[in-house]
N, C-alpha and C positions, 0 to 999 in steps of 0.2 A: 826651898833649897834642896838640891839633889846632890848626892855624894856617892863615891865609889871609884872604881878604876876608870878614869876618863881616857877615851881613845881619841887622840888628836890626829885626825887624818890630814890636817894641814901641816903640822910640825912633824908628822910621822913618828909619834911616840905615844907611850901609855904611861900615865902617872896617877897617883892617888890624889883626889881633890874634891872640891865642892863647887857646884854651879849655883849662883844666886840669880833668881828670876824675878822680874818685875814687869808687869804689863806685857807679858808674852815675850820678853827679851832677856837674854843672858846679860845681866848688868855687871857681874863680877865673877871671877874664877880664882879660887884660892888653892894652891898646891899644898895640901896638908894630908897627913895620915888620917884615914877615916875608919879603918878596920873593916869597911864593907868589901865583900869579895866580888860583888856583881860588877858588871861593866856598863858604862854609859857610852853609847855609840850614836853617831848621826843617824837619822832616820833613813830607811831604804828608799831609793828612787827607781821606779821602772822607767828606763830611758826611751822606750817606744812601746806604746800599747794603744789598741783600739778598745776603749771602754765598752763599746757596744757588744764586743764579742763575749763579754762576761754575761750577756743577756740581762744586765742590770743597768738602770739609769745611774748616773755618776754618784748621786747621794747614797745609793745602796751599795755600789761598788766600794765606796769609802768605808762603810760600816764593816765590811769583811776584811778589807786590806789592812786597816790599822791594827787589827789583832796580830798581824804578822810583822809589825814594825814598819810598814810602808807609810810614808808621810806625804809622798807626792808622786806624780806621774808626768811623763811627757806624752801627751795624748793626741792622737790624730783622729778627728771626728769625721773621717771621710766616709764611714759606713752610713751614718745618718744623713750626711750631705748628699750621698747618691740617691737617697730616697726623697728628701724634701729641701735640699739645697741649703743656702745660708741660714734659713730659718732653723734648720737642724743644728747648725753650729752654735747659734745663739741659745737654743734650747739646752745644749750640753753645758755651756758656760754658766747660764743662769741657774740651772739645777745644781751644778757643782758648788756654787757659791752658798748654797743653803746649809752646808755642813762644814765642819772644821777639817779641811783636807786641802792639799795644794795641787789641784789639777792645773796643768799647763798645756793649754790647747794650741794646736797649730792650724794654719789655713790649709785646707785640703787642696793639693796641687793638681790632682788628676780626677776630676769629676765630670763625666765618667772616665773610667780608667782607659778605655779605648773607644773608638768610633764603631766598633764591631758588635755592640750590645746595646740594649735599651736600659737607660737609667731613668729615675724619676726627676732628675734635675741636671743642670750643667753649670759649672762655675768657670767663667772665662778670666782672662788676665785683668780686665778692668775690675771685676769683683774681687780678685786676689788683692789688687791694690787697695780696695776698700777695706778688706779684712786686715791687711797689714797696718792700717791706721788705728785699729782697735788696740788698746792697751792690753786687753785680755788675750790677744793672739801673740804667741811668743816666738813662732818660727814658721817657715814654710814646710809643710809635712811632705812625706816621702814622694820624691819625684820619680814615679813609676815609668813615665814615658822616656826611658833612656834612649830609644831610637830617635825621639824628637830632640833630645839634648844633642846627640851626636850629629843630627842633621841641621841643627840650629833652627828648628821650627820657631816661627815668629812668636806664637802664643806662649810656647814653653819658655823661650828666652825672656819674654816680658814678665812672666810670673817670677822667674828667678831674680830678675832685676828689681822687681817690686819689693822682694824680701831684702835684697842687698841695700836698696835705697832707704829702707826702714831700719837698717842695722840689725837685721834678724837672720839667723842661720838657716841653711837649707838642708833638709834631710834627704837621704838617698834611698834608692831601691833599684838594685841592678844585679839580679841573680845571674851568676856565671860570667859576668863581664870581666875580661882580662886584658892585659897588655896595653896597647896603644889606645884602644877604645876606653878602657878604664881610666887611663890618664886624661883623655879628653873630657870624659864625664866629670871627673873630679875637678879639672881645671875650669870647668864652667861655673864652679862655685859651690859644689855639692860636698858636704862635710862628713857625712856618716853613711854607713850601710849596715842593715841588719839582715840581709839576705844571703850572706856568704854561707855556703854549705861545705866548703873544704878549706883547710888551713892555707893551701897554696893560693887559692883565690883571694883570701883575706890578706895574705902577705903581699900579693900583687897590688892591692889597693892601699895598704899601709905605707908602702914605699913612696906613694905619691901624696901622702899626708892625710889620707882619709882615716877617720876613726871608725872602729869596728864595734858594733853592738852585738854581743853574743845573745842569741835568741833561744829561749827554752819555753815554748808555749804548749798548748794542748795538742796541737797537730805538728808544728814544725819544731824539731828538737836538734839544735846545733851545738849544744854545750860541749859534748864529748869531742867533737871534731875540731873545736876552736879554742878550748880553754888553755892549751899550751901557749897561745899567743901572749898570755898575760906575763909570761916569763921575760920576754924580750921587749914587749910594748905595754908596760903597766899603765902608762898615762894615756894610752890610746884606746883602752878597752872599757866598755860599759856593759850592763846586763839589761835584758828586756824580756817581756813575755810575748809581745806583739798581739797574740790572741789567746785569751785564757778563759775557759768555760767556768761557770759558777761553782760546780762541784769541786774543781781543783783549786779555785780561789779560796774556798772555805777551808781547805787543808793547808795551804801555804802559798808563798809568793816569792819575792826576791830573796827572802831569808833562806830559802832552800838552796838557791844557787850559791849564796855565800857559804853555806854549810858544805856543799859539794866541793867548792873551790879550795877551801881550807883542808878538806879531807885529802885532796890531791897534793898537799904539801905547800901550797902557796901561803905566804905571810898574811896573817889576818888584816894587817893595816893596808897592804896592797889590795886585798880583796874588797875591803870596806871603802877604799877610795873609788874603786870601780862602781860600787853600789851607791855612792853619794857624791864625793868630791868631783869626780870626772863629769857626770851629767850636770851637776850644779854649775860648774864653771863653764862648760861648753854651751849650755843654753841660757846662762845668766839667770838662774832661778832664784827666787826669793825663799830659799830653803836653808836653814841653819846648819853649820858644820861644827858646832860646839866651840865657837870662838866668842870672845867678849864683844857684845854689840849685835850678835846674831839673833835671829828668831830662835826661840827655845823649842827646837824640834829635836827631841831627845828620845832615845829608845833604851830601855834598861833590859839587859840580857844576862843570863846566868854565867855564860862563858863565851869565848870566841872560837868555839868549836861547833857546838850544836846550835848556837844562836836562838835558844829558847827565849821568847819574848815575855818579859814580866809586865812591862808597862810601856805605853807609847804616849808621848806628849807632842802636841802640835801647837805652836805659839804659846807654850806653857800650859796648855789645857790638857788634862788627862783624858785621852780618847779611847784607850783600851787598857784593861787590867786583867791579868791572870786568865787570858784566853777568852775574855768577854769584851764585846764592843760596848762602848759607852755613848756612841753616837745614835741618836734617835732617828727613826724613819721619818721622812717628810712626805706630805701629800703632794703629788705632782700630776699635772694634766697629761693627756695623750695627744701626740701628733702622729700622723700616718698618711700614706698615700697608697691606695689599693683600688684598682679599677678593672679587674678581670673577672671572667665568668667561669663556672665549673666546666670541666672537660669530660669527654666521653672516651671509652676504650678505643673506639674507631680512630680517634685523633692521634693515637700514638702507635698505630700499626706501622710496621716497617715491611714493605713488600720486597721480596727478594729480587735483587738486581745484580747478583753475582755470588760467587762462592766464598769470597774472602772479604772481611771487613776490617776497617781501622778501629783499633780498640785502645782506649785510654788505660794505661797501666798506672794505678795509684800505688804510692809507697807509704808505708806507715812511718810517721815522724818526719815526712818531707812534704813540701808544697809542690815540688817539681813532679812531673809525670813522664812516663815513657810513651812512645807511640808504637803499638804492635800491629802486625798484619796477621790475622788469625782466621781460621775456618769458622764460618757462621753456622748456627743451628737453624735449619730450615724446616718449618712445620707447616705443611699445606701452603707453601709459597710465601710464608711470612717468616721473618727473622725474629727469633725470640731469645729470651734469657737462657743461658746454658750453664746450669748450676754445677754440672759435672766438671766443667773446665773453668768455673768461676768467672764467666763472662755474663754480666748482668746489664739489662736495659736501664739507661739513665735518661731522664727527661728534664728539660728546662722550659718553664712557662713564663712568658712576659706577664708580670703582675700589674703593669701600669696601663695597659690597654689590651683589648681582645685581639689575639693573633694565634696562628698555628703553633703548637708546641714544637720544640726542637728535640730530636731523639738521637742518641748515640749509645755506645756500649762501653762498659768499664770493667776492668779486671782488678781483683784483690779485695773487693768488699766482703766477699765470703758468705753473703746471705744465702741460706738454704730454703728460706720461706719468707713470705711477707714483703714489706717495703718500708722504707723510711723516707721522710721528706722534711724540707726546711725552707723558710723564707730568709734565712741567713745564708746568702750565696754571694760571696765576694766577687766583685765589689758593687755590682748593680742591685743585688738582692732581689732577683727574680725568684720564682719558686723552683726548687730543684728536688728531684726524688730519684731513688734507685730501688729496684726490686726484682723479685723473681717472677711475678705474675702481673700481666697488664692491668687486671682488675684491681689488684692491691695498690699498684703504682698510682692509678687514677684516684683511688680512694684516699691515699696519702696526700695527694695534691688537693683534692676537693675539700678535705677537712681544713686545710690551710686557707683556701679561698673563703670558706665559711667563717673562720675565726679571724680573718684579716691579718694573719701572721702568726708564726710560731714554729715549733718542730713537732713532727708527727711520726707515728708508728702504727702500722697496720699488719695484722696477722689473721689467721683463720679464727682466732678466738677473741680478738679485741681491736678497737680503734682508739688510739690515745693521742692527745695533743697537749703540749705545753704552750699556752697562748702568750705571745709577745706583741702586745698591742701598740707599743711605742715604736713606730717605724717598721713594724714586723721584725724588729731586732731585739727589743728589750722589754722587760716587765717593769712596771712601777710598783710592784708588790715587794714584800719583805725578801731580802736577798737570800737569807738562809732557807726560806721556804722554797724559793725558785731553785736553789742549789740542790735541795733534796729531791724535788720533782724531776729535775734534769738528770740527776744521778740514777733515778729509777728508769727513765727512758733509755739512758745510755746502757744500763744493765740489760734491759729487755732487747735492745738492738743486738747485743752480743749473744743473747739467747736465741736469736734468729739465725745465728751462725757466724756473724762477723768476728774476726780475730783482730781487727784494728784496735789500737789503744783508745782512739776517740773517733768512732764512726761518723758522728754528726759533724765534727770539726773537719775531718777529711772531706766529707761530702761538700761542705761549704766552700771548699777551695777548688772544686772540680769545674767551676765556672769562672775562675780567675785567669783571664786570658793573658795577662802580662807575665805569668810564670809558665815557662815551657814544660813539656813539649806540646801536648795535645790537651785541649779543654773544650767544653761545650757552653756556648752562649745561647741566649734565647733565639738567636738567628741562625745557629747551626754549629757544626763541628769546626774547631779553629786550630790551625797549626801555629803555635807560639814561636816557632823558629823562622818561618817565612812570613809570619804576620798576615796570613791569608786564610780564608775559609777553605775547607777541603771536604771531600765526599766521604760518607760512611763506607761506601764500597770501594775496594781497591781496583 
């Protein structure tokens, strides 16, 4: 039996009472004075996340998340699917089942995200139909190919139809889409979007019935821009991380967004509905909401202001208590796909072919980039990194087969020395690196080739790598250990000069072609507005 102030997000009230649990179910609720001052709330739900971005396999992600009161996620496994296909989706589902946590996986709708990059696998409409037949697949995950939706591309429409025929919802991804195009996209059957970065864009989509998931991840942070929407559209708002690195997951999760929303003056029940009721109902999740007959998914917090988590129960099982996880690590095998060779400095030389170059301008806290035309630094007929103007060389290497590296230039990473690299490079997860010196960039890449995946850092004094052997995306080791190692690399990257809040996370999105304006794939510099390749030189 659990007692205290029960927060009823269904009835929209708070009352003193007792919850009676049996075999993981709330069998009875008695409204009585208990004297307990703490609060019983429904568990938090992350309404859109790629578990892979935590660099942890699902079972390890769960160990960290439950400490913060998270009991379930709506999880898109398209990162691992881009590496190994449907086998990766099954891997995530099977591993997640080994721990007491409610992962709800979707069928990745866009693998690869575009035809302008090299992935390790492809999932077509027939395979989506197969995935939709699985009980473990709860929805069609983010439909990033919004041009395909608007053009009524046959494969795209067949994927949406497969979800609809299975009675499962379709998630969206349409950054910047407004007006009539937004209406057409939504009318195709797409129900949510987590990519809005202005309130006006979100309002444009809300008026056509789309639900908005407010994202606050390690790179993309849209909470401040969108939270006011909760006032007029409380039943249409959810919260998500999208991508959250392990060091930040160790500190907090959706509980921090609840805390911030309440601090802005929103009613705690309205906030908690966005963290639980709204995603549970939208996705038809088997997650309890503190009602008789519900699964006993209960979180005990001190108050409805700070949301300090005392205990977390999933199906009546105590999984976290007083800041400590009670979920044991599980042993898990490794799956991966890696078939490229080390590169040489000569492979990334850019011979001068003009005085001005197109430069990707990265923004802290955003996935969108700008396209600049800037003067190139020419040394002996070669274009090199220009630290004085913060224009650095960036390289993407196809990790699935041997081919020439793609090279471009990026602004705002701020490195003054050294290089950083990663095999977490959305969505195809080729190798990506940025740096001041060609030699260091090549070293950062070759360390990753040797380790078959991870994140790396090279300077004049060291070469470091955090190995991510599962798909080049995740570790199968203890989550807290990985969080600590990643935090150290993140700190060192900032010591090299970067002022970005999350340099590795920002780097990982510089190859995501479906987010405008300018990005770099393994095949070259890509204009996300015209959806065509473009030249480095103006």
